[in-house]
Structures are given as structure tokens and as C-alpha cells.
Wavefront OBJ file of the C-alpha trace (Angstrom):
o trace
v 0.069 0.072 -0.253
v 2.682 2.092 0.843
v 4.186 1.978 -2.672
v 1.035 2.678 -3.886
v 0.389 5.814 -2.146
v 3.942 6.798 -3.203
v 2.901 6.416 -6.964
v 0.183 8.507 -6.593
v 2.321 11.547 -4.743
v 4.681 11.454 -7.719
v 1.908 11.392 -10.267
v 0.381 14.337 -8.289
v 3.678 16.202 -7.960
v 4.345 15.805 -11.650
v 0.907 16.542 -12.796
v 0.784 19.974 -10.750
v 3.033 22.022 -12.727
v 1.106 20.815 -16.252
v -2.217 22.204 -14.946
v -1.224 24.851 -13.193
v -0.789 28.213 -15.119
v 1.313 31.095 -13.246
v 0.154 34.941 -13.724
v 3.086 35.458 -15.772
v 2.141 32.813 -18.258
v -1.350 34.053 -18.677
v 0.307 37.629 -19.200
v 2.419 36.495 -22.171
v 0.064 37.476 -24.875
v -2.361 34.656 -25.436
v -5.487 35.248 -27.761
v -8.671 36.854 -26.423
v -11.638 34.378 -27.079
v -15.314 35.333 -25.789
v -16.730 33.629 -22.863
v -19.739 33.268 -21.307
v -20.895 35.733 -18.522
v -23.120 33.129 -16.955
v -24.266 29.353 -17.736
v -25.774 28.938 -20.852
v -27.801 26.055 -21.435
v -28.908 23.773 -24.564
v -30.682 25.815 -26.709
v -30.106 28.932 -25.357
v -29.969 31.666 -28.268
v -26.846 33.684 -27.633
v -26.658 37.398 -27.556
v -24.228 39.947 -27.026
v -24.991 40.484 -23.263
v -24.490 37.356 -22.690
v -20.691 37.720 -23.506
v -17.153 38.933 -22.078
v -13.775 38.144 -23.104
v -10.941 36.329 -21.729
v -7.215 36.100 -22.364
v -5.919 32.591 -22.785
v -2.210 31.937 -22.018
v -0.010 30.777 -24.799
v -0.157 27.036 -23.908
v -4.025 27.038 -24.599
v -4.789 26.093 -27.994
v -7.131 28.890 -29.224
v -7.885 27.037 -32.707
v -10.769 24.795 -31.146
v -12.530 27.834 -29.619
v -14.769 30.644 -30.876
v -12.055 33.565 -31.464
v -14.660 36.123 -32.366
v -17.789 37.124 -30.492
v -19.528 37.664 -34.045
v -19.517 34.203 -34.776
v -21.407 33.517 -31.604
v -24.637 35.841 -31.769
v -27.714 34.416 -33.024
v -26.543 30.953 -32.703
v -27.476 27.984 -29.979
v -25.474 25.828 -27.656
v -25.374 22.302 -27.757
v -24.357 21.955 -24.307
v -23.942 23.914 -21.344
v -20.994 26.137 -21.474
v -20.033 27.648 -18.288
v -19.099 31.113 -17.236
v -15.299 32.178 -18.049
v -14.654 29.522 -19.899
v -13.619 29.657 -23.531
v -16.469 28.107 -26.156
v -15.491 25.233 -28.197
v -16.376 25.374 -31.756
v -18.478 22.271 -31.656
v -20.631 23.339 -28.728
v -22.677 26.010 -30.966
v -25.035 25.651 -33.734
v -27.253 27.279 -35.710
v -30.773 27.681 -34.193
v -33.169 24.946 -34.596
v -35.816 25.606 -37.220
v -37.859 22.306 -37.428
v -38.400 20.304 -33.441
v -38.611 16.628 -33.490
v -42.328 15.501 -33.168
v -43.871 18.531 -35.004
v -45.648 19.026 -38.009
v -43.852 19.887 -40.952
v -44.225 20.993 -44.700
v -42.350 19.126 -47.012
v -41.831 20.593 -50.390
v -40.672 18.792 -53.514
v -39.900 21.079 -56.615
v -38.911 20.066 -60.140
v -38.970 22.754 -63.004
v -42.758 23.938 -62.937
v -43.841 21.180 -60.809
v -44.231 21.909 -56.840
v -45.758 19.247 -54.664
v -46.194 19.665 -51.130
v -47.167 17.718 -47.925
v -47.372 17.761 -44.304
v -45.096 14.560 -42.401
v -43.846 14.510 -38.821
v -40.267 15.469 -37.855
v -38.343 12.484 -36.409
v -35.402 14.877 -35.565
v -34.629 18.615 -35.059
v -32.931 20.439 -37.338
v -31.402 23.947 -38.255
v -31.155 25.443 -42.089
v -29.065 23.207 -44.186
v -29.554 19.703 -42.321
v -30.495 16.826 -43.324
v -33.261 15.280 -41.174
v -36.036 12.434 -41.337
v -39.741 12.844 -41.289
v -42.588 10.424 -41.366
v -45.538 10.444 -43.700
v -48.492 10.423 -41.317
v -50.728 8.411 -43.700
v -48.539 5.741 -45.246
v -45.583 5.482 -42.708
v -42.689 6.034 -45.414
v -39.706 8.275 -44.071
v -38.871 10.631 -46.109
v -35.409 12.605 -45.733
v -35.030 16.149 -46.799
v -33.017 19.328 -45.888
v -34.264 21.880 -43.670
v -35.061 25.466 -45.250
v -34.730 28.669 -44.048
v -38.622 28.930 -44.123
v -39.036 25.821 -41.704
v -39.867 23.551 -44.404
v -38.311 20.469 -45.623
v -37.111 20.325 -49.278
v -37.309 16.479 -50.735
v -34.871 15.795 -53.777
l 1 2 3 4 5 6 7 8 9 10 11 12 13 14 15 16 17 18 19 20 21 22 23 24 25 26 27 28 29 30 31 32 33 34 35 36 37 38 39 40 41 42 43 44 45 46 47 48 49 50 51 52 53 54 55 56 57 58 59 60 61 62 63 64 65 66 67 68 69 70 71 72 73 74 75 76 77 78 79 80 81 82 83 84 85 86 87 88 89 90 91 92 93 94 95 96 97 98 99 100 101 102 103 104 105 106 107 108 109 110 111 112 113 114 115 116 117 118 119 120 121 122 123 124 125 126 127 128 129 130 131 132 133 134 135 136 137 138 139 140 141 142 143 144 145 146 147 148 149 150 151 152 153 154 155
């Protein structure tokens, strides 16, 4: 047991310098990134007043975080974003315009022919995403791309 504890102490002693940044490291000129002022929850639409800024240390990889506040405004969070922490690029998305379980308008267009129908969305989606919807009468599952008007365009 003594050997186990000794190993743990050595590991902890070696790990501490990696995770703890000194004030001088933070002041050496990392990139300034937007951070939430308060916790943001999945589906929250991000506004300018929800954000502040933080300077990253040079050891932090700014490439995996959103670096401009303008890239966040009007987007929604995919997961909980904690105050004061940089926002990963994968943690935001365009606002959802089609909600799972809700009726959605299907549109098929080819030349001068336009066919519309109604289906039940099987998943939520943002503009440009491909989602599935089920025809309530036949049960057939249809795939299409979400349009800005909230309809689903079918090929």
C-alpha cells in the first residue's frame, strides 16, 4: 500500500505544473476569446450581452475555441457552457427551425412542378441540415434538407 501511495504522490507532484498556470504565463500574450458571463444551457440563443472576454495563455490552443464574439451572436448552445470558460467550436450550432415530433411542411420542386405535403419530423434540425420525417398516412420515412422557412425540401 505504501508503494501505491508513493506512486500517487509522484504522479500528483508531476501533474501539478502542467495544469497550474502562473500569472506570468497568462500575461505573455495569448489570444483573447469570448466567454459566457453566466451559464448557458442547450438551446439558449446567444446574445452579445451574455458574453465577456478572456485572454488565453499561450499554452491553450485557441484554434479549438470560438475566437470572435460575432461568430456566436444568434447561434444556440449544443451543451451547457460555463461562465468564464472558452467556448469550443463544436458546442454551438445554428438555431433549430424544425422540432422533433412537430408537423413539418414537405416541398418537392422540379422545374415547374411543386408538390407539398405534411409530415412528422423525426428529428430536430437547423437550416441546411438533412433530417428525417414520417408521412403520417403511409408511414414512409422521407429525408430532406431544412429550409430557412421551416419547411423540408425533398429531392
